Each structure stands twice: as structure tokens, then as C-alpha cells.
N, C-alpha and C positions, 0 to 999 in steps of 0.2 A: 406416103404415108396418110393412113385416113382415123380421127377421132372415133373412135365410135358408142356415139352417144348419142341415140335419140330417129329421129323416121325424118328420110329424107326422102323428095320426090328424086323416079327421075324420068324420064322423056322419053319414050320408041325413041325419038325418028332422032332420041341422039345416044345413046348408049339405048336400042336394040330394042326384037325381042325380048334375051336373056339377057340383062347384065348385071350378070354370074361372071361369064366368063374376060371382064375386064375390071369387075370389084376385086376377082381374082388375083389380077394380074399387079391393082396396086396394093393390099394383106386379104393372105394366104385366105386368113382366117373366113373371109372372106367366100371367098371360093364354092363355098354352098352352100345352099337359102334352103330353108324351112321354106315350101309357099302355099300357102294358108288363101285356101282356095274349092275348089269342087270336091275333097274329097271332104267337103264339112260343109257339107250343101244348104253353101251359103244364098241370097238371093242373089237373084240382076235385075238390074236396072236397064228403064227401053230409058234412048235421051231425046223426047220430044219436041227440044229447042234446037233446030236445022236450022239456025240464024248461025250457027257460028259452029264453025263443023272439030267436031271432038278426036277429041288424041287417044292414044294409049300412051301407060305410066307403069312403072310401078310405086310402092311403097317403099321402103324398103327401111325394116329394125335397123339400122348397128351395134347392134348391142347385143341383141336375142336373135340376128341374121334368121330376122322373117320378113317374108318378102309375100306384096300384096298389088295383084293384080286389081287393075284404074284402065276410070278411060273418064275419062273429065271433059273441060270447057277452056278450058287455061289454067298456068301451077294454082293445084292450090301452097296455102302453108301454115293451115288452119282446120281442125275436125270438130263436126261439135256434135255428138255423140247424142241420140233420136230413142234405141231400142236399148236394153239385156237381154236374151235369149242366149236356147244352149248352144245354140252352130257359133257363141260369138257379139258380138255390137256393133249394134250396122248403126253408123257417123254418116251425114255431112259436111262435104269438104268443102268447104266450102275459100275464098279469097279473099280476106281482111286487112285491112285500110282503116289504119289513127289519121284520123284526119284535126280540124278545126270541128266540124257540130261534129263530134264523136265520133263512136265507130263505125265502121261499113262492111253490112258482110253479104256479099257477092255466095251465088250457091256454083260450084266449079260440077260436080261431082257426087258421087254418092257411093262406101266401099261397105265391108262390113271388115274388117277385126276383130285378131286374139282377143279374148277377156284378158290375160295381162298388162294392159297397157289401161285400163283405171284404176292400177295398184301402183302403176311410174307415171301418173300427171303430176304435174310438174307446179305448173295453170289450171286452173275452173276458174267460167263463174254460168249465168246462168243466160239462155236466152228470151 
């Protein structure tokens, strides 16, 4: 049983390139995911930081059954909106850490998500 609420990150090394099959075994409603990607003419980013080996993965909206393929340097746990345009919302994926000295953000990747995510945002802030 999966609680279908919000976005999750699925690492391709554990879930494979197409996580729909495994998700569909756990919850039949997740067997077919809509792919947000090349059909929407979204931008693609290069990864200039060669110190870390980037890994493939997917961001999956469990509630709306939308999948976005991503390449990240580390596991993301937050998304920062950078631009809103006709092809979606360009966002920076970050690894957010709350510490004694405040909030620390480390960029781990970039993505383009569907525009509806702005209407579903629970927490927001400024960067």
C-alpha cells in the first residue's frame, strides 16, 4: 500500500529506468504514469560538475500519476522554482538541510515540472 500524496524521488539504480512496473505491483493505479518530458519541449541541462557522478532517477507525483525523468548529483528533498513558462516550471532540485546555523541548500539537479505544481504547493518561501 502506497500513500498517494505528493512527489517522491526514485533512484534508477534501485527502481530501474522504468519504475512504473514496480510501482504498479504495489499499487495498480500507478501502473500507468504520464511522462512529463520531451513532448512538452522542455529544456535539458548539462552537468559541469564532474566531481560527483550524476545518477538517473524519476520524480513521481503519486497523486496525479506524473513522472519526470531527472539527472541528479545527490538525492533531492526540495524544489526551488526558477521560471514559469509555457512549457512548465523550470526548477532547481536541492538537498535542503536544517541546521544550527540555519537552512543550507545544495543544488543537486534541474528539472521542468508541470504548471499545476504551483497550485499544489504546501510550503513556500524565498531564496
